[in-house]
N, C-alpha and C positions, 0 to 999 in steps of 0.2 A: 644707842640701844645695844648694838652689839657691843660697844664697850662695855657696858653695864654686863652683858651676857658673858662676857669672856672673863670681867674681875668675879662674878659669882662661881662660876667653871672653875678657876683658878685656885679660889678659896676653898670649894669643895674640893678639891683633889689634894689641897693641904692638908687639909682634919682628916681626911680619911687617910692619907699617906702616914702623917705623924702618928695615927690611931696604929695602924697597921705595923708601924715600925716599934712605936713605944709602948704603945696600950698593950698590946696582946702579950701573953704568956710565953717566955721564951725557956726551951729546955737548956739544963747546964751546958751541954757539950756544943761545940762551934758547926757552924754551917760550912761548905765545902770540902777540902779535906783539910782536917784541923791540924794544929801547929805541933809537929812532932811525929805524926802519924807517918809518913813515909820514911822508909828507911836510907840515912844519908844518900848515898848513891844515886837511888834515885830522886831526891831533892835537889841534888846540885844536877844531877840530868836535864831536868824539865827547867830549870833557872836558865841554863845554856843554851836550850831550845828555844826558849821565849823572848831572852832578852834582844838577839836580832830585830826581830817583829816591832818591838818596843821602839828600839831605835829609828828604826824606819817609820813607825807612827809618829816621832816627834817631829820627823822633816814635815810629814804630810801635816801634820795640825801646825806647825808652825807657816808652813807655805798657805793655808787656810785664813790664818788670821791676820797675817800681813798682806794677805790680797784685798780678802772681803772681811775687816774686821767686825763689821755689821752683824756678822755670822756669829758673834760670841756667846751670844744669847741662846742661839740655838742649840751651842755644841754643850752649853749649860745645861739646856733642856735634857738633851741625849743622855748627859751623864747623870742628874740628877734622877732620871726615869731609870734606868740601870742601877743605880744605887739602892730606890723605894724597893722594886721586885726582885732586886737579888737580896735584899733582907728579910725576905720572906721566907719561913722556913719551915718545913713539913719533916719531920724524925723519919728517915729510910735506914740506910745501911747503916752498922756501927762504925762512928771515923767519919760520916760525914752526911748532908741532908740532902731533902729534894726542894727546890726553891725554883720561880722563873729567873731568868736572867734579864730581860729588858734590852738586848744587845742588838735586836734585830732592827731595831728602829734606827738607832745610831749609824748601822753599817748602810743602810740603805741610805739615807741623808748623806754621810761622809765618807762612805768606803771603809773597807775592814782593818784597814792600817792604822787610820785614825781612831777606830774604837780598842786598838790594842792598848790604846795610851788611856782613855777612859775608861775602860773596863780595867786595867790594870791598875788605876788610880783609885778607883772603886774599891778594889779587891784590899789595895795596901791601907785606906782608910777604915772600911771594916775591919780587917786585921787589929788595927791601931786603937780604935776608938769603940768598937763594939765586940771584941775577941771572938769575932767571926773569920774561921780560916787562920792563917799564921803565915809569920814570914818565910821559914823555912821551906813551905808548901806554897808559897806566891809564886812561883813559878808554874806549878803543875795546875792550880787554879787559874792562873792567868791564860797559861795555853787553852785549855778547855772551854771556857768563858768567854775570853776576852779577845781570842786568835780563833780556834776551829768555828765556834759557833759564829762570830761574825762573818769569817769567808764564806762560811755556807749561806749565810744569811744573801750575802750579796749575791753571789753566785745564782742560787734560785730565783732570787727576784729577777735580775736580767735575764736569765732564761726564761722566766715566765713571761716576761714583758715581749721578750723575742719570739714566743710562740704564739702572741696576739692576745694573749690573758688579761683580764681586766687587773686595773694597778692593784685594787682593795684586795684582790685574790693574791695578790704576787705578793703585799706586804703581810698578809696573813702567813701563807707560807713559810716567807721569810723569817718571822718570829718565830713559829712553831719549831720551824727545821734548826734552826738556831739555839732555842731552847733544847730540843731533843737529841742535837748532837753533842752538845755540851755534856749531857750524862752520858752518851754512848762514849765518848774519850775519858772520861772521869772512871767508867768501868774499864775501861782498859788499863788506864793507870795503875787502877787498886789492883788489876788480876796480875798485872806484871810486876808489881812490888811484892804481892801475896799470892802466889800460885797455889791451887789447891793440891794436897798429899795426892790425891787422887786425881787425875784427868787434868792436872797443871792449869797453864793458862786459860784454855778453853773453857774446863769446868767453872775456873773462877770468874772469869768473864761471862760466862752465862748466868753465876748465882747473881752476881753484882747487878748486871743489867734487868734479870728478871725481875729484881725486889724493886730497883729503881722504878721499872717501866709501871708498877702499881699507883704511883704517886704522879710521877714526869708526864703520862702521857695526856692524861685531863688537864694540869699545868700548863702544857704546850698547848692545847686548843684555847684555853682561857687567855692565855700571853698573846696567842694571836688575833682573837677577837678584841684584845683591850687596845692592843697596838692599832687596830683597825681603827678603831673611835679615836685614839689619839691623832694620827693620820687625818683624820676627818676635823678634826679640830685645828690642827694647822693648817689644814686647805682654806678652813674659813676664816682663821685669824691671822696667817701668815703666808698668804701668797706669795708676796714679793720674794721673800728666801728662800720659798720653793724653789720659784724660779731662778733666781740666782743659782742654784745648787745644781740646776737643769744645766745652766751654761757651765758651769766648772765642769761637769762630768763632761762634755763636749770637747772640753781643750785636754789635749796629748799629756800636760804635765801633769794634770788632774786624776788620770787612770789608774784604778788601783786593783786592776782585776788580774793583773800578774805578782 
C-alpha cells in the first residue's frame, strides 16, 4: 500500500512540476540576473567569489557519493527540487524575476557546500536549456542562490534545533530564510552594479529590495510550507537515508558548518 501511495505521489508531483515548468506562459526576459545585465567588472567579481565554494563543494559531493553511494538518488531529488522551484518565475524588477529557490531542502540534507554544486549546476542548465539567467551572470546568480541561501538555511536549521525547536519548524525556517536571503543578496548585487544617481547604493538597494519583497515574502512562506511537506514525505518513504545522513553529520569530516 505504501509503495502504491508513493508511486501516486511521485506521479502527481511529476505532472504538476511539468505543467509549472513547461505549461505556464513565460515572459520573454530571463529569470535570475539575465545574460549581459551586469557590468563586466561585477560579472567577473562574482565569478571569482563563487568559484572557491563550488570547488569545495565538489570535494564534499565526491566524499558523500564515494562513502554512501546509496544517497545518489536523494542527491538527485534535492537537485530536481531546486531546478523545478527555481524555474517558476514571477516578473519583478527589470532584469530579474522573483521565484522560489528550493535550496533549503538540500542544504539541510547535505550541507551548504554540496548545494553550491547542485545549485550551480541547476543555474547552468537553466541558462543553457531554458535561457534563464546567463553564463556571464552565473557567478552572481550562484553566489546568491546556491551559496548564500544554502549557508543561511543550514545555519538557521541547526540553530533552531539547538534551541529546542521542532524539526518541522526548523525546516520551514531554513527554506524560507534561504529564499529571502537569496533576494537580499540579489538586491545588493544589483545595487552595487547600478547605484542610484541620488542616494547611491542605499537608495538603489532600498528600491530593489522593496520591489522584490512584494512577491518574494509570500513566495518564501509558500516555499517553506512546501519543503515541510516534502520533508514529511521523505520521513515516510526514505527513513533509512535520512538516518544515514544524521550519521554523516556526526562525523568530523562531514561537518560543513564552517
